[in-house]
C-alpha positions as YAML, in Angstrom:
chain: A
units: angstrom
residues:
- id: 1
  name: MET
  ca: [20.84, 47.45, -2.36]
- id: 2
  name: GLY
  ca: [24.46, 48.49, -2.67]
- id: 3
  name: LEU
  ca: [27.55, 46.98, -1.15]
- id: 4
  name: LEU
  ca: [27.70, 49.62, 1.58]
- id: 5
  name: ASP
  ca: [24.06, 49.03, 2.53]
- id: 6
  name: ASN
  ca: [24.68, 45.27, 2.76]
- id: 7
  name: LEU
  ca: [27.73, 45.86, 4.93]
- id: 8
  name: LYS
  ca: [25.84, 48.22, 7.25]
- id: 9
  name: ALA
  ca: [22.99, 45.74, 7.60]
- id: 10
  name: LYS
  ca: [25.36, 42.92, 8.51]
- id: 11
  name: LEU
  ca: [27.34, 45.01, 11.00]
- id: 12
  name: ALA
  ca: [24.34, 46.49, 12.83]
- id: 13
  name: PRO
  ca: [24.07, 43.63, 15.37]
- id: 14
  name: ALA
  ca: [27.81, 43.85, 16.07]
- id: 15
  name: LYS
  ca: [27.59, 47.60, 16.67]
- id: 16
  name: GLY
  ca: [24.86, 47.04, 19.24]
- id: 17
  name: LYS
  ca: [26.91, 44.42, 21.04]
- id: 18
  name: VAL
  ca: [30.04, 46.59, 21.02]
- id: 19
  name: SER
  ca: [28.00, 49.51, 22.34]
- id: 20
  name: HIS
  ca: [26.64, 47.37, 25.17]
- id: 21
  name: LEU
  ca: [30.12, 46.10, 26.05]
- id: 22
  name: ALA
  ca: [31.49, 49.65, 26.02]
- id: 23
  name: GLN
  ca: [28.73, 50.72, 28.43]
- id: 24
  name: GLN
  ca: [29.30, 47.72, 30.66]
- id: 25
  name: HIS
  ca: [33.11, 47.82, 30.77]
- id: 26
  name: GLY
  ca: [33.90, 51.49, 30.09]
- id: 27
  name: GLY
  ca: [35.93, 51.95, 33.26]
- id: 28
  name: LYS
  ca: [38.09, 48.92, 32.57]
- id: 29
  name: ILE
  ca: [38.67, 50.03, 28.98]
- id: 30
  name: GLU
  ca: [39.71, 53.54, 30.04]
- id: 31
  name: HIS
  ca: [42.01, 52.09, 32.71]
- id: 32
  name: GLY
  ca: [43.63, 49.88, 30.08]
- id: 33
  name: LEU
  ca: [44.10, 52.83, 27.73]
- id: 34
  name: ASP
  ca: [45.75, 54.85, 30.50]
- id: 35
  name: LYS
  ca: [47.99, 51.95, 31.46]
- id: 36
  name: ALA
  ca: [49.07, 51.35, 27.85]
- id: 37
  name: ALA
  ca: [49.72, 55.07, 27.34]
- id: 38
  name: LYS
  ca: [51.89, 55.17, 30.46]
- id: 39
  name: VAL
  ca: [53.97, 52.18, 29.31]
- id: 40
  name: VAL
  ca: [54.49, 53.63, 25.83]
- id: 41
  name: ASP
  ca: [55.38, 57.03, 27.30]
- id: 42
  name: GLU
  ca: [57.96, 55.41, 29.58]
- id: 43
  name: LYS
  ca: [59.44, 53.34, 26.74]
- id: 44
  name: THR
  ca: [59.83, 56.45, 24.57]
- id: 45
  name: LYS
  ca: [61.24, 58.42, 27.53]
- id: 46
  name: GLY
  ca: [58.54, 61.10, 27.21]
- id: 47
  name: LYS
  ca: [59.56, 62.06, 23.68]
- id: 48
  name: TYR
  ca: [56.02, 61.60, 22.33]
- id: 49
  name: SER
  ca: [53.99, 62.47, 25.44]
- id: 50
  name: ASP
  ca: [51.80, 65.01, 23.68]
- id: 51
  name: LYS
  ca: [50.99, 62.63, 20.84]
- id: 52
  name: ILE
  ca: [50.31, 59.78, 23.27]
- id: 53
  name: GLN
  ca: [47.93, 61.97, 25.29]
- id: 54
  name: THR
  ca: [46.16, 63.10, 22.13]
- id: 55
  name: GLY
  ca: [45.77, 59.52, 20.91]
- id: 56
  name: THR
  ca: [44.55, 58.33, 24.30]
- id: 57
  name: GLY
  ca: [42.01, 61.15, 24.44]
- id: 58
  name: LYS
  ca: [40.73, 60.30, 20.96]
- id: 59
  name: ALA
  ca: [40.45, 56.61, 21.86]
- id: 60
  name: LYS
  ca: [38.49, 57.46, 25.03]
- id: 61
  name: HIS
  ca: [36.21, 59.80, 23.08]
- id: 62
  name: ALA
  ca: [35.54, 57.08, 20.50]
- id: 63
  name: MET
  ca: [34.76, 54.62, 23.28]
- id: 64
  name: ASP
  ca: [32.35, 57.12, 24.86]
- id: 65
  name: ARG
  ca: [30.63, 57.57, 21.50]
- id: 66
  name: LEU
  ca: [30.25, 53.82, 21.19]
- id: 67
  name: ALA
  ca: [28.76, 53.68, 24.67]
- id: 68
  name: HIS
  ca: [26.40, 56.58, 23.82]
- id: 69
  name: LYS
  ca: [27.68, 58.58, 26.78]
- id: 70
  name: GLU
  ca: [28.15, 61.71, 24.69]
- id: 71
  name: ASP
  ca: [24.45, 62.51, 24.34]
- id: 72
  name: GLY
  ca: [24.12, 63.58, 27.97]
- id: 73
  name: GLY
  ca: [22.44, 60.40, 29.11]
- id: 74
  name: THR
  ca: [19.26, 60.87, 27.11]
- id: 75
  name: THR
  ca: [19.50, 57.33, 25.73]
- id: 76
  name: PRO
  ca: [18.83, 54.92, 28.60]
- id: 77
  name: PRO
  ca: [20.74, 51.65, 28.66]
- id: 78
  name: THR
  ca: [18.74, 48.78, 27.21]
- id: 79
  name: ASP
  ca: [19.14, 46.49, 30.21]
- id: 80
  name: VAL
  ca: [17.94, 48.95, 32.88]
- id: 81
  name: PRO
  ca: [14.22, 49.73, 33.17]
- id: 82
  name: PRO
  ca: [13.37, 53.46, 33.12]
- id: 83
  name: SER
  ca: [12.80, 55.05, 36.50]
- id: 84
  name: PRO
  ca: [9.30, 56.31, 37.36]
- id: 85
  name: PRO
  ca: [8.72, 60.06, 36.97]
- id: 86
  name: ALA
  ca: [9.28, 62.15, 40.08]
- id: 87
  name: SER
  ca: [6.15, 63.59, 41.67]
...
């Protein structure tokens, strides 16, 4: 087993926990990103607005990937039981 394999094996539980936290607190995280972007944009007097928006968008996209939102909801959250099929 190589170094990378060992690292992946040790980080797997952390990735699951981070994913769960991203699902649970996604709205708060996005709000914080927006708030931080606004403050930075004000401090730089709008000089880097496009770069700030790009960075904020990338951060939100990464957070969505962590929360597994990107796959269209096909992966149910682990703490919610699946709903019964509609008849």
